[in-house]
C-alpha positions in Angstrom: 0.0 0.1 0.1 1.4 3.3 -1.1 2.2 6.2 1.2 -0.4 8.3 0.1 -3.1 5.9 0.0 -1.6 4.9 3.9 -2.3 8.6 4.8 -6.0 9.2 3.1 -7.6 5.7 4.4 -6.4 7.0 7.9 -8.0 10.3 7.7 -11.1 9.0 5.6 -11.7 6.2 8.6 -11.8 8.7 11.0 -14.0 11.2 9.1 -16.7 8.4 8.4 -16.7 8.5 12.6 -17.7 12.0 12.5 -14.0 13.6 13.0 -13.4 16.7 11.4 -10.3 16.7 9.0 -7.9 19.6 10.2 -5.1 20.6 8.1 -1.5 20.3 9.4 -0.4 22.7 11.2 3.1 24.7 10.7 6.5 23.2 12.1 6.4 26.6 13.8 4.2 25.5 16.7 2.0 28.0 18.7 3.2 30.4 21.4 1.4 28.4 24.3 3.2 25.4 23.4 6.4 26.5 24.6 8.1 24.4 22.0 10.9 25.1 19.6 9.3 22.9 16.7 6.1 21.3 16.4 6.7 17.7 18.0 3.3 16.1 17.9 0.1 16.4 16.2 -1.7 17.7 19.3 0.4 20.7 19.6 -2.0 22.9 17.7 -5.1 21.5 20.2 -3.3 22.6 23.4 -5.6 25.3 24.2 -8.5 23.0 23.8 -6.9 20.2 26.3 -6.3 22.7 29.0 -9.4 24.2 28.5 -8.2 27.5 27.6 -10.5 27.8 24.3 -13.5 26.0 23.3 -12.8 23.7 20.5 -15.0 24.3 17.4 -15.4 20.1 17.1 -15.5 17.3 19.3 -13.4 15.1 17.2 -10.6 16.0 14.6 -8.1 14.0 12.8 -5.0 15.1 11.1 -2.0 14.2 9.0 0.5 16.7 11.0 4.1 17.5 10.1 6.7 16.9 12.8 10.0 17.7 13.8 12.3 15.9 16.7 15.6 16.7 16.6 17.1 14.8 19.6 17.6 11.7 17.4 19.5 13.6 14.7 22.6 11.7 15.5 20.7 8.3 15.1 19.3 9.2 11.4 20.7 6.4 9.0 21.8 4.2 11.9 19.1 1.8 11.9 15.8 1.4 10.7 13.3 3.7 12.2 14.5 7.2 13.4 14.0 10.4 11.5 13.9 14.0 12.6 10.9 14.6 10.4 7.8 12.6 10.1 4.0 12.4 9.3 1.9 12.0 12.6 -1.2 10.6 11.6 -3.8 11.5 14.3 -7.4 10.9 15.8 -8.4 13.5 18.5 -11.4 13.4 21.1 -11.5 16.6 23.1 -13.6 15.6 26.1 -16.0 13.2 23.8 -14.6 9.3 23.4 -12.1 7.8 25.5 -10.0 4.8 25.8 -12.5 2.3 24.9 -13.7 3.7 21.4 -10.1 5.1 20.5 -8.5 1.2 21.1 -11.5 -0.2 19.1 -11.0 2.2 16.2 -7.2 1.8 16.1 -7.4 -2.1 16.1 -10.5 -2.0 13.4 -8.2 0.3 11.0 -5.2 -1.7 11.5 -6.4 -5.3 11.1 -9.5 -4.3 8.6 -8.1 -1.2 6.9 -4.6 -1.8 6.7 -5.1 -5.8 6.8 -2.3 -6.4 9.6 -2.6 -9.7 11.0 -4.4 -9.6 14.5 -2.0 -12.2 15.8 1.1 -9.9 14.7 0.0 -7.0 17.3 1.5 -6.2 20.7 0.6 -3.5 22.9 2.0 -1.7 25.9 0.1 0.2 28.6 0.8 2.5 31.7 1.6 0.4 34.6 -1.8 1.1 36.5 -3.9 1.4 33.4 -6.6 -1.1 34.2 -9.2 0.5 31.9 -6.9 0.3 28.6 -5.7 -3.3 29.2 -9.2 -4.4 29.8 -10.3 -2.3 26.5 -7.5 -4.1 24.3 -8.9 -7.6 25.5 -12.9 -6.8 25.6 -13.0 -4.4 22.6 -9.7 -5.5 20.3 -9.5 -9.3 21.4 -6.0 -9.3 22.5 -4.7 -11.9 24.4 -3.5 -10.8 27.8 0.2 -12.2 27.2 0.4 -9.5 24.6 0.0 -6.4 26.8 3.2 -5.2 28.2 2.8 -2.8 31.4 5.7 0.0 31.5 6.0 2.6 34.0 6.1 6.6 33.6 10.2 6.2 32.6 11.8 3.5 31.4 15.2 1.9 32.8 17.6 4.8 31.2 15.2 7.6 32.7 13.4 8.3 29.5 9.5 8.7 29.3 8.3 5.5 28.8 4.1 5.3 29.1 2.9 8.6 30.0 3.3 11.1 27.5 3.9 14.6 27.4 5.2 17.3 25.1 8.2 17.6 27.0 7.4 20.9 28.3 4.7 22.1 30.9 1.1 21.2 29.6 -1.5 18.7 28.9 -0.4 15.0 29.4 -1.4 11.5 30.1 -0.8 7.7 30.5 -0.6 6.3 26.7 -0.8 2.5 25.0 1.7 1.8 22.3 0.7 -0.6 19.4 3.7 -2.9 18.0 3.9 -5.1 15.0 5.9 -8.2 15.0 7.9 -8.2 11.9 9.5 -11.6 11.9 12.2 -13.6 13.2 14.4 -11.9 10.2 14.8 -8.8 12.4 15.2 -10.1 15.9 14.5 -12.2 18.7 11.0 -13.2 19.7 9.5 -12.1 23.1 7.7 -8.8 22.5 8.8 -5.1 22.4 10.7 -5.4 25.8 13.3 -7.8 24.1 13.8 -6.0 20.8 12.0 -2.9 19.4 13.6 -3.7 15.8 11.9 -6.8 15.4 8.8 -5.3 17.0 8.2 -1.9 15.8 5.9 0.7 17.1 3.7 2.0 14.7 1.1 4.1 16.8 0.6 5.6 20.3 -2.9 6.3 21.7 -2.3 8.9 24.4 -5.1 9.4 27.1 -4.8 13.3 27.9 -6.1 13.8 31.3 -3.5 15.4 33.4 -1.7 18.9 33.4 2.1 19.0 34.3 4.6 20.9 34.5 8.3 20.8 33.0 9.5 17.9 35.2 6.6 15.8 34.4 5.3 16.4 38.0 1.1 16.2 37.8 -0.3 19.3 38.7 -4.0 19.0 38.5 -6.5 16.6 36.3 -7.6 18.4 33.1 -11.1 20.0 32.5 -12.1 16.9 30.3 -10.5 13.4 29.3 -9.4 13.5 25.7 -7.6 11.2 23.2 -4.6 12.0 21.6 -3.2 9.5 19.0 0.0 9.3 16.8 0.5 6.9 14.0 4.0 7.4 12.1 3.0 7.1 8.5 6.6 6.1 7.7 6.5 3.4 10.1 3.0 1.8 9.1 4.7 2.2 5.2 7.5 0.3 6.3 5.3 -2.6 7.8 2.6 -2.7 4.9 5.2 -2.4 2.3 7.3 -5.3 3.5 10.7 -3.6 3.5 13.7 -3.4 6.0 13.5 -0.1 6.7 11.6 3.3 6.2 14.0 4.5 3.7 13.0 1.8 1.5 9.7 2.7 1.7 7.7 5.0 -1.6 8.2 8.0 0.9 11.7 7.9 0.8 13.0 5.7 -2.2 13.0 8.7 -4.7 14.7 10.7 -2.9 17.2 8.1 -1.5 17.4 7.7 -5.4 18.7 11.2 -5.9 21.5 10.5 -3.5 22.1 7.3 -5.4 22.2 8.6 -8.6 24.4 11.8 -8.0 27.0 9.5 -6.1 26.9 6.6 -8.1 26.7 4.5 -4.8 24.0 1.9 -4.2 22.0 1.4 -0.7 22.4 -1.8 1.1 26.1 -2.2 -0.5 28.2 -0.6 1.9 27.3 0.3 5.4 29.1 3.5 6.0 27.8 4.9 2.5 24.1 3.8 3.7 24.7 6.1 6.4 25.4 9.3 4.2 22.7 8.1 1.6 20.0 8.0 4.3 21.2 11.7 5.8 20.7 13.4 2.5 17.7 12.1 2.0 16.2 12.8 5.1 17.8 15.7 6.2 16.9 17.0 2.8 13.2 16.3 2.9 13.0 17.8 6.6 14.8 21.1 5.4 12.6 21.3 2.5 9.5 21.5 4.7 11.3 23.6 7.4 12.0 26.1 5.0 8.8 26.2 3.3 7.1 26.9 6.4 9.2 30.1 6.7 12.3 28.7 8.7 15.8 30.1 7.6 19.2 29.1 8.3 20.5 31.0 11.4 22.8 30.5 14.5 20.2 30.3 16.8 17.1 28.3 17.7 15.1 26.7 15.0 17.3 28.2 12.3 20.2 26.5 14.0 18.8 23.1 13.5 17.8 23.6 10.0 21.5 25.3 9.4 23.0 21.9 10.9 20.9 19.6 8.6 21.5 21.3 5.6 25.4 21.2 6.4 25.0 17.5 7.4 23.9 17.2 4.0 26.5 18.8 2.1 29.2 17.2 4.1 27.9 13.7 3.6 27.3 14.6 -0.1 31.2 15.2 -0.1 31.8 11.9 1.9 30.3 10.3 -1.1 32.3 11.9 -3.5 29.5 14.3 -4.5 31.0 17.7 -5.6 28.2 19.4 -6.7 24.8 20.7 -5.4 22.5 17.9 -4.5 19.6 20.1 -2.5 17.9 21.3 -5.6 17.0 17.6 -7.0 16.2 16.4 -3.7 13.9 19.4 -3.2 12.4 18.3 -6.7 11.9 14.9 -5.5 10.3 16.2 -2.3 7.9 18.5 -4.3 6.6 15.6 -6.2 6.0 12.8 -3.5 4.3 15.7 -1.1 3.2 18.5 -2.8 -0.5 17.5 -3.1 -0.8 16.4 0.6 0.9 19.8 1.7 0.3 22.3 -0.7 2.6 24.9 0.9 5.8 23.5 -0.4 4.7 23.9 -3.7 3.5 27.4 -3.3 6.8 28.4 -1.5 9.0 26.6 -3.8 11.0 29.5 -5.2 11.7 30.4 -1.4 12.7 26.8 -0.7 15.2 26.3 -3.5 16.6 30.0 -3.0 17.3 29.3 0.6 18.9 25.9 0.4 20.8 26.8 -2.3 22.3 29.7 -1.1 22.8 27.7 1.9 24.4 24.9 0.5 27.0 27.0 -2.0 27.7 28.9 1.0 28.8 26.1 3.2 30.3 23.8 0.5 33.1 27.0 0.3 33.2 26.7 4.2 33.8 23.1 3.7 36.5 23.1 1.4 38.4 25.5 3.5 37.6 23.8 6.8 38.8 20.5 5.8 42.2 21.9 4.9 42.5 22.9 8.6 40.7 19.7 9.5 43.6 17.9 8.1 46.0 20.1 9.5 44.4 19.3 13.2 44.3 15.6 12.5 48.0 15.7 12.2 48.7 17.4 15.8 46.2 15.4 17.3 47.1 14.0 20.7 46.3 10.3 21.3 43.6 10.3 18.8 42.0 13.7 20.1 41.6 17.0 18.1 42.3 19.6 20.6 39.5 21.8 21.9 41.3 25.0 20.3 41.5 23.5 16.7 37.7 22.7 17.3 37.1 26.1 18.0 39.2 27.8 15.3 37.1 25.5 13.0 34.0 26.6 14.6 34.8 30.4 14.9 36.7 30.8 11.6 35.2 28.5 9.3 31.4 27.8 10.6 31.4 24.2 11.6 29.2 23.1 14.1 30.9 21.2 16.6 28.5 18.1 16.4 29.4 18.1 12.3 33.3 18.2 13.6 32.6 15.0 15.7 30.7 13.2 13.1 33.9 13.7 10.6 36.7 13.4 13.4 34.7 9.7 14.3 34.9 8.6 10.6 38.7 8.8 11.1 38.7 7.3 14.3 39.2 10.5 16.4 37.6 12.2 19.3 37.4 15.7 19.9 38.3 17.7 23.2 34.9 19.4 23.8 35.6 20.3 27.1 38.2 22.8 26.3 35.7 23.9 23.3 33.3 24.6 25.8 35.7 26.9 27.8 36.5 28.6 24.9 32.9 29.2 23.4 32.2 30.4 26.9 35.0 33.1 26.8 34.0 34.1 23.5 30.5 34.7 24.8 31.4 36.3 27.7 33.6 38.8 25.4 30.6 39.3 23.2 28.4 40.4 26.3 30.9 42.4 27.5 31.3 44.7 24.5 27.5 44.9 24.4 26.1 48.4 25.3 25.5 48.5 29.0 25.4 51.3 31.5 28.3 50.8 34.4 27.2 52.9 37.5 29.7 51.8 39.8 27.0 50.7 42.1 26.0 47.2 43.4 22.7 45.8 41.5 20.8 46.1 44.5 21.5 49.7 45.2 20.8 51.4 42.1 17.8 53.3 42.8 14.3 52.5 41.1 12.5 54.9 39.1 9.0 54.7 38.5 8.2 55.4 34.4 5.3 57.7 33.5 6.0 58.4 30.4 3.1 56.5 28.5 1.0 59.3 29.9 3.0 62.6 30.5 5.7 64.5 29.0 6.6 66.1 32.2 6.7 64.9 35.6 7.7 66.1 39.3 10.1 64.1 40.9 13.2 64.0 43.4 16.7 63.7 42.7 17.4 60.2 44.2 20.9 60.1 43.5 23.7 61.9 41.2 26.9 60.6 39.7 29.9 62.2 37.9 31.7 61.2 34.9 33.6 58.7 36.9 30.8 57.3 38.5 31.6 59.1 41.8 28.6 60.0 44.1 28.3 63.5 44.2 26.6 65.7 46.7 26.1 68.3 44.0 27.3 69.1 40.3 27.8 72.6 38.7 27.5 74.2 35.1 29.7 72.1 32.6 29.8 68.9 34.4 28.9 65.4 32.9 26.3 63.7 35.3 24.0 60.9 35.7 21.0 61.8 37.2 18.3 59.5 38.8 14.8 60.3 39.7 12.2 58.7 41.5 9.8 59.2 38.9 10.5 60.1 34.8 8.9 60.7 31.6 12.2 60.1 30.2 11.7 56.4 28.0 15.0 54.8 28.5 16.5 52.9 25.5 15.0 49.9 24.9 13.4 47.3 22.3 15.1 49.1 19.7 14.1 53.0 20.4 16.6 55.2 21.5 16.2 56.9 24.8 14.6 60.3 25.4 16.3 63.7 25.3 15.0 67.1 27.3 15.5 69.1 30.5 15.6 68.4 34.2 15.1 71.6 36.2 15.5 72.4 39.8 15.3 75.6 41.8 19.0 76.3 41.4 19.8 74.8 38.3 19.2 72.5 35.2 20.7 69.5 33.4 20.5 68.9 29.6 19.7 65.3 29.4 21.5 64.0 26.2 20.6 60.4 26.5 18.3 57.8 28.9 19.0 54.3 29.5 18.4 51.6 31.8 20.4 50.6 34.6 20.0 47.8 37.2 16.5 46.0 37.4 14.3 48.6 37.8 16.7 52.0 37.5 16.9 54.6 34.8 19.9 56.9 34.2 19.3 60.1 32.6 22.9 61.2 31.3 23.7 64.9 30.7 25.5 68.2 31.1 24.4 70.6 33.8 23.4 73.4 31.6 23.0 76.2 34.3 23.6 76.6 38.1 24.1 74.0 39.9 22.0 70.5 40.6 21.7 69.0 44.0 20.9 65.5 45.4 17.4 65.1 47.1 16.4 68.5 45.3 12.6 68.5 43.9 13.0 68.7 39.9 10.7 68.7 37.0 11.8 66.4 34.3 10.3 67.6 30.7 11.0 65.5 27.5 11.9 67.2 24.2 8.5 66.5 23.0 9.0 67.2 19.1 11.9 64.8 19.2 9.7 62.0 21.2 6.9 62.4 19.0 8.9 62.1 15.8 10.4 58.8 17.7 7.1 57.8 18.3 5.9 58.1 14.7 9.0 55.9 13.8 8.0 53.1 16.1 4.3 52.8 15.0 5.6 52.7 11.4 8.2 49.8 12.6 5.2 47.8 13.4 3.7 48.4 10.1 6.7 47.8 8.0 7.1 44.5 10.0 3.5 43.5 9.3 4.1 44.6 5.7 7.3 42.6 4.9 5.4 39.6 6.5 2.6 40.1 4.4 4.4 40.4 1.1 7.0 38.0 1.4 6.1 35.5 4.1 5.8 34.9 7.8 9.6 34.2 7.6 10.5 37.9 7.4 10.1 38.4 11.0 12.1 41.3 12.9 15.5 40.1 13.8 16.6 43.9 15.4 15.7 47.5 14.5 16.5 50.9 15.5 14.1 53.6 16.3 15.2 57.3 16.0 13.2 60.4 15.8 11.7 60.3 12.3 13.7 57.3 11.0 13.7 53.5 11.4 15.8 50.7 10.4 14.4 47.0 10.2 16.2 43.8 10.0 14.9 40.6 8.9 15.8 37.5 7.5 15.5 37.0 3.5 17.4 34.6 1.1 18.1 37.5 -1.1 17.1 40.9 -2.2 13.8 42.5 -2.1 13.5 43.7 -5.8 13.1 47.6 -6.4 9.6 46.5 -7.6 8.7 44.6 -4.4 9.7 47.6 -2.3 7.9 50.0 -4.0 5.2 47.9 -3.2 5.6 47.2 0.3 5.9 51.2 0.5 2.8 51.6 -1.1 0.7 49.2 1.2 2.9 50.6 4.2 1.4 53.7 3.4 -2.1 52.5 2.8 -2.2 51.1 6.1 -1.4 54.3 7.6 -4.2 56.1 5.4 -7.0 53.7 7.2 -6.1 55.7 10.4 -6.5 52.6 12.3 -6.2 53.1 16.2 -3.4 52.1 18.2 -4.6 50.0 21.2 -2.1 49.4 24.0 -3.0 47.1 26.7 -1.4 45.0 29.6 -2.2 41.2 29.9 -0.4 37.9 31.0 2.2 36.5 28.7 0.2 33.2 28.0 -2.9 35.5 27.1 -0.5 37.5 24.7 0.3 34.7 23.1 -3.1 33.1 22.8 -4.0 36.4 21.0 -1.2 35.7 18.4 1.0 38.7 19.9 4.6 38.5 18.3 7.4 38.9 20.4 11.1 39.0 19.7 13.0 35.6 19.7 15.0 35.2 22.6 13.8 38.1 24.6 12.9 37.9 28.1 9.3 38.9 29.1 7.9 39.0 32.5 4.4 37.5 33.4 2.5 40.9 32.3 3.9 42.4 29.4 2.4 45.4 27.0 0.6 44.3 23.6 0.4 46.9 21.1 -2.6 46.3 18.6 -2.9 48.2 15.3 -5.9 47.8 13.4 -7.0 44.0 12.7 -3.3 43.2 11.4 -0.7 43.7 14.0 -0.3 42.6 17.3 3.2 42.9 18.8 4.6 42.6 22.7 6.3 45.9 22.7 7.4 48.5 25.4 8.0 51.4 23.4 6.0 55.0 23.0 3.1 55.2 19.8 0.9 57.3 18.2 -2.8 57.0 18.9 -3.7 56.1 15.1 -1.7 55.4 12.1 -3.0 58.8 10.3 -0.6 60.4 12.9 2.3 59.3 11.0 1.2 60.7 7.8 3.8 59.1 5.3 6.7 56.4 5.3 9.2 56.8 3.0 11.3 53.2 2.2 15.1 54.6 1.3 16.9 51.5 0.7 17.4 47.9 1.5 20.3 45.6 1.3 22.4 42.9 2.9 23.8 42.9 6.6 25.1 39.4 6.6 24.3 35.9 5.2 20.2 35.6 4.6 19.5 38.7 6.6 18.5 42.2 4.8 17.9 45.3 6.5 15.1 48.1 5.4 15.7 51.9 6.3 13.0 54.4 6.2 11.9 57.9 7.2 8.3 58.7 8.7 6.5 61.6 8.9 7.8 65.2 8.3 11.1 63.9 7.7 9.9 61.8 5.2 8.4 64.7 3.4 11.5 66.6 3.4 13.6 63.3 1.7 10.7 63.6 -0.9 11.0 67.3 -1.4 14.8 67.0 -1.5 14.2 64.4 -4.7 11.8 66.8 -5.9 14.4 69.4 -6.0 16.9 67.2 -7.2 14.6 66.0 -10.1 14.0 69.6 -11.1 17.6 70.4 -11.1 18.1 67.4 -13.5 15.6 69.0 -15.7 17.0 72.4 -15.5 20.6 70.9 -16.6 19.1 68.9 -19.6 17.5 72.0 -20.7 14.3 70.1 -20.9 10.9 71.1 -20.1 9.6 68.6 -17.6 10.6 65.3 -15.9 9.5 63.2 -18.8 11.5 65.2 -21.4 14.4 65.3 -19.3 14.5 61.2 -19.6 14.3 61.6 -23.4 17.1 64.4 -23.7 19.1 62.0 -21.3 18.7 59.2 -23.7 19.6 61.7 -26.7 22.7 62.8 -25.0 23.8 59.2 -23.8 23.4 57.9 -27.4 25.3 60.9 -28.7 28.2 60.1 -26.5 28.0 56.6 -27.2 28.5 57.6 -30.8 31.3 60.2 -30.3 33.5 57.5 -28.3 32.8 55.1 -31.0 34.4 57.7 -33.2 37.2 58.3 -30.7 38.1 54.6 -30.3 38.3 54.2 -34.4 40.8 56.9 -34.6 42.7 55.5 -31.4 42.9 52.4 -32.9 44.0 53.9 -36.2 46.9 55.4 -34.2 47.8 52.2 -32.6 47.5 50.3 -36.1 50.0 53.0 -37.2 52.2 52.2 -34.1 52.5 48.8 -34.4 53.2 48.9 -38.5 55.8 51.3 -37.4 57.6 48.9 -34.5 57.4 46.1 -37.1 59.1 48.0 -39.7 61.8 49.1 -37.2 62.8 45.7 -36.4 66.4 45.1 -36.7 68.5 41.9 -37.0 70.6 40.5 -34.1 72.8 37.1 -35.1 69.3 36.0 -37.4 66.7 37.2 -34.7 64.6 40.1 -35.6 64.3 42.7 -32.5 62.1 45.3 -31.6 62.8 47.5 -28.4 60.7 50.5 -27.8 59.5 52.8 -24.8 56.2 53.8 -24.9 55.6 56.8 -22.8 52.2 56.9 -20.6 51.4 53.3 -21.7 49.5 51.3 -19.1 50.5 47.6 -18.6 47.6 46.5 -20.2 48.5 48.6 -23.3 52.3 47.2 -23.0 50.9 43.6 -23.2 48.7 44.3 -26.1 51.3 45.9 -28.3 54.0 43.1 -27.6 51.6 40.7 -28.6 50.4 42.3 -31.7 53.9 43.0 -32.8 55.1 39.5 -31.7 52.4 38.0 -33.8 53.4 40.2 -36.7 56.8 38.9 -36.9 55.8 35.0 -36.1 57.3 33.5 -39.6 60.6 33.6 -37.8 62.8 33.7 -34.9 61.5 37.3 -33.2 61.3 39.0 -29.8 59.7 42.1 -28.7 60.2 44.4 -25.6 58.5 47.4 -25.1 58.6 49.5 -21.9 57.2 52.6 -20.1 57.6 54.7 -16.9 53.4 55.6 -16.4 52.6 56.6 -13.0 56.1 56.8 -11.6 56.4 53.0 -12.0 58.8 51.1 -14.4 56.9 48.1 -16.4 58.4 46.1 -19.3 56.8 43.3 -21.4 58.6 40.8 -23.7 57.2 38.6 -26.2 59.0 36.0 -28.1 57.9 33.8 -31.3 57.9 30.2 -31.0 61.2 29.9 -33.2 62.9 32.4 -30.9 62.3 30.3 -28.0 63.8 27.0 -29.9 66.8 29.2 -30.4 66.9 29.6 -26.8 65.4 32.5 -25.9 62.4 32.5 -23.8 60.4 36.0 -22.5 61.1 35.7 -18.6 64.9 35.1 -19.8 64.9 38.0 -21.8 63.8 40.4 -18.9 66.1 38.9 -16.0 68.6 41.7 -16.4 66.3 44.2 -17.4 64.1 43.8 -14.1 67.3 44.3 -12.0 67.7 47.6 -13.5 64.3 48.8 -12.8 64.5 47.4 -9.1 62.0 44.6 -9.7 61.5 41.0 -10.9 60.3 39.2 -13.9 57.8 36.5 -14.3 55.4 34.9 -16.9 55.6 32.4 -19.9 58.2 31.5 -22.6 56.3 33.6 -25.0 54.8 36.2 -22.9 56.4 37.8 -19.9 56.6 41.1 -17.9 58.7 42.8 -15.3 57.8 45.5 -12.8 59.7 48.0 -10.7 60.2 51.3 -8.6 62.4 53.0 -10.8 60.7 54.3 -13.7 63.6 56.6 -14.6 65.5 53.4 -15.5 63.3 52.3 -18.1 65.5 53.7 -21.0 68.8 52.1 -19.7 67.0 48.5 -19.1 65.7 48.5 -22.4 69.2 49.5 -23.9 70.5 46.1 -22.6 68.0 43.9 -24.4 70.3 43.5 -27.7 73.1 42.2 -25.8 70.8 39.9 -23.8 69.4 38.5 -26.8 73.2 38.0 -28.0 74.2 35.9 -24.6 70.8 33.7 -24.8 71.8 32.9 -28.3 75.6 31.9 -26.9 73.7 29.8 -24.6 74.7 32.0 -21.7 
């Protein structure tokens, strides 16, 4: 039975039993899951299991894309381990429970798929009497085919109690195994051998809420069912093959690796591992990229990068020197594009990302392998040093896991302890280099500051602390002194979330401080950096802090615009174009995002138009605080890796943008007026940057462009911009015509020069010799002359030497005909003595060589010695 038929039969079976067919969710899991990647079919249903949302249906069935990367090193080593697989599942949300789930599973396996009842074994949770009874009564299974297991196995790994490996819903489970026969191992059931007895389906009875350590916190509001059958394992059993890679789900992709390498699966165990990794990781990467994930050095992007790099390294191990991923992707699209249409919808993006990463790492691998060979030579007792490993990682981008694999192939190990120390030191240096406020105070001694700037631009407060330029604590500071001021309350926004800190004035009865920057300090403090502008400022004085309002408003417009630009880029480019960094300044923004290639001019103009359409809609900007879990359930977007507290601030624009953000914003998008996207460019591999002006700053830019256009119209003596374009075209065409005529004249002059040099050749012992200084000629011109004169004299022995002292540097070029070389005169030998005369060296081929030096004044002298050198060479000296 083909894989597509297995999938469809499963979904249809449960549809007939009142289950709603639900499309697979993305490999990027919902925020509430707390997961890096979707690791089970139930991830998208977590809110229903927890009772946080009312399900629109009580029964569901899915074919879900799943990634589990804890087994990445085992891929290719056995018959069943995969990183990406399809999980076929049926779900009950407080509807049916154990008996129905077990009865239907048994019916589908035996009647739908035709697997003999006597080949089945199952496991149940050790005290789950209800599940064991259901297998006997509803499915007719013999009690001796039921194996009881605890929450953990002998290795401490989860056994027959299932969770997502994060806090959330969980419950006891019952696994279904199929006996594949004595060919695959000893008898005795799954406790004896799980290669022979292959697990194909897990029935999970979701009834508990657990924490991250698998401690049961409370029963769930309802009893639920979550099942998962691996399509690949079911296909292995039904198609009677040794492993998943021999099924029709993998065979075409494995065939790509075989054709590219000339190796056959099943002939060499070492080759088999590489062939499987290319097929498995190539398939997984295709699905990951189609869901918007791009290679990076962190998170899910690192997982993708590691898999792509493993493909390239194993391809090289098989002798494949060209790209292999494009053909792998074609195979995956052919096999899975109908079931998962997002693959075809994002085909161009998938190919672009994969090709870029493959090409980049192939070059890295070539360089790194040379370093690896050197590290091998210096391996101490079969162990590559941590310093060498760190250099390969830091300089050549070798993931430590990949290095360990390559080393293991050579019978070597890697000093990972030393590597970890060096990596930690590097990260410490990076953290130390990052911008931070050094106050010289203990963390607990930094005064806390209440921020009131969301509501007010001016606030009364007290000066709680003054620090001088050297962070010394001050009682007072006088005019002209650099100070750091701490207030009990402040309207000044401290730099954060990409937004720059506020500027303004702090006034007391005795003086004032001009604030030039505001930064966070300690856990809850704010430091105002500035210069005492008038009088004297003292600690504990009452003060009035006033923000520079026009500057703040310009910054606020830019921050709201950043959110609009973020949504626009995701809307046009895809969900992968998520914010990776930003800078929000008065009237200006900079936005960084992942994308495999440039955003073309047409698309950038479309983005600008769409962003301004959003502004013109004058949507309200709503801001509210809520719990982090609630914000995530609303779909609010946060920055990956950012730390958030229990309460978060959500900025919602219209019905399209919802982000976690602590910055300042306008009340309605119409207040921004206009966004002008200035430019887009690369800031690193797979990372792009857009810069923009907003509001009056954007209008000033537009007016400057108008003024420039008017200047061009006037300079070209045209009536309007369209006329200027036509006029410019005519001017360029005329310029081209004149350059062509000038080139013809120069060509004529050059032909005359060549003819003159040929005519001036004189005989030296039967060799035609041309020696000439060509003042002002550049190196390229000299080479051209030497070759063309030599070719005109090619009927017999002839040599040509021309020289120039252009730009204060000496340059000589020599040419020799084949007949001259036959008589012992080569071009490099001809220039040896001349090169020493001009203070340089000579090099080249027998028929054409050049010499360069620093002493341009010696060119005539060097040329003068050429006839004598010809005679020496003819005499064999």
